[in-house]
C-alpha positions in Angstrom: 91.4 -108.3 -143.2 93.4 -105.5 -145.0 90.3 -104.3 -146.8 88.4 -103.8 -143.5 91.3 -101.8 -142.1 91.4 -99.5 -145.1 87.7 -98.7 -144.8 88.0 -98.0 -141.0 91.1 -95.8 -141.3 89.7 -92.3 -141.6 92.8 -90.4 -140.5 95.0 -91.2 -143.5 92.6 -89.9 -146.2 91.9 -86.8 -144.2 95.6 -86.1 -143.6 96.4 -86.7 -147.3 93.6 -84.3 -148.3 94.9 -81.5 -145.9 98.7 -82.0 -145.8 99.5 -84.6 -148.5 102.6 -84.4 -150.6 100.7 -83.5 -153.7 100.0 -80.0 -152.4 102.2 -77.0 -152.4 104.0 -76.1 -149.2 101.8 -73.1 -148.3 98.7 -75.3 -148.6 100.3 -77.9 -146.4 101.4 -75.3 -143.9 97.9 -73.8 -143.6 96.4 -77.2 -143.2 99.0 -78.0 -140.5 98.2 -74.8 -138.7 94.5 -75.6 -138.8 95.1 -79.1 -137.4 97.4 -77.8 -134.7 94.7 -75.3 -133.6 92.1 -78.0 -133.4 94.5 -80.1 -131.3 95.1 -77.2 -128.9 91.3 -76.6 -128.6 90.7 -80.3 -127.9 93.5 -80.5 -125.3 92.4 -77.3 -123.6 88.7 -78.1 -123.6 88.8 -81.8 -122.6 92.0 -81.4 -120.5 90.2 -79.3 -117.9 87.3 -81.7 -117.2 86.9 -83.0 -113.7 86.8 -86.6 -114.9 90.3 -88.0 -115.0 89.7 -90.5 -117.8 88.2 -87.9 -120.2 91.1 -85.6 -119.2 93.7 -88.1 -120.2 92.0 -89.1 -123.4 91.3 -85.5 -124.4 94.9 -84.4 -123.8 96.3 -87.4 -125.7 94.1 -86.8 -128.7 94.7 -83.0 -128.6 98.5 -83.4 -128.4 98.4 -86.1 -131.1 96.6 -83.7 -133.5 99.0 -81.0 -132.6 101.9 -83.3 -133.6 100.2 -84.3 -136.8 99.8 -80.6 -137.7 103.5 -80.0 -137.1 104.6 -82.7 -139.6 104.6 -80.4 -142.8 107.0 -78.1 -141.1 109.3 -80.9 -139.9 109.3 -82.5 -143.4 110.2 -79.2 -145.0 113.1 -78.9 -142.5 114.3 -82.4 -143.3 114.1 -81.8 -147.1 116.3 -78.7 -147.1 119.9 -79.3 -147.9 122.5 -77.8 -145.5 
């Protein structure tokens, strides 16, 4: 069952490619900004449809992408020593 789940999971390899720990911070920041922009576009575009189901799903996916794009910035804040 675990092998099947790894083949279906497309989000993890994509996130590792764009904002993975092996990249420098500026690369991760640019990838995060790009992901946040895609999330905003999805939320705005699908959030204004007249169909309530598409509206809810579109905003959920858009806000989720926006949160994923914010993760490099949050991780950099957590890694800094005070």
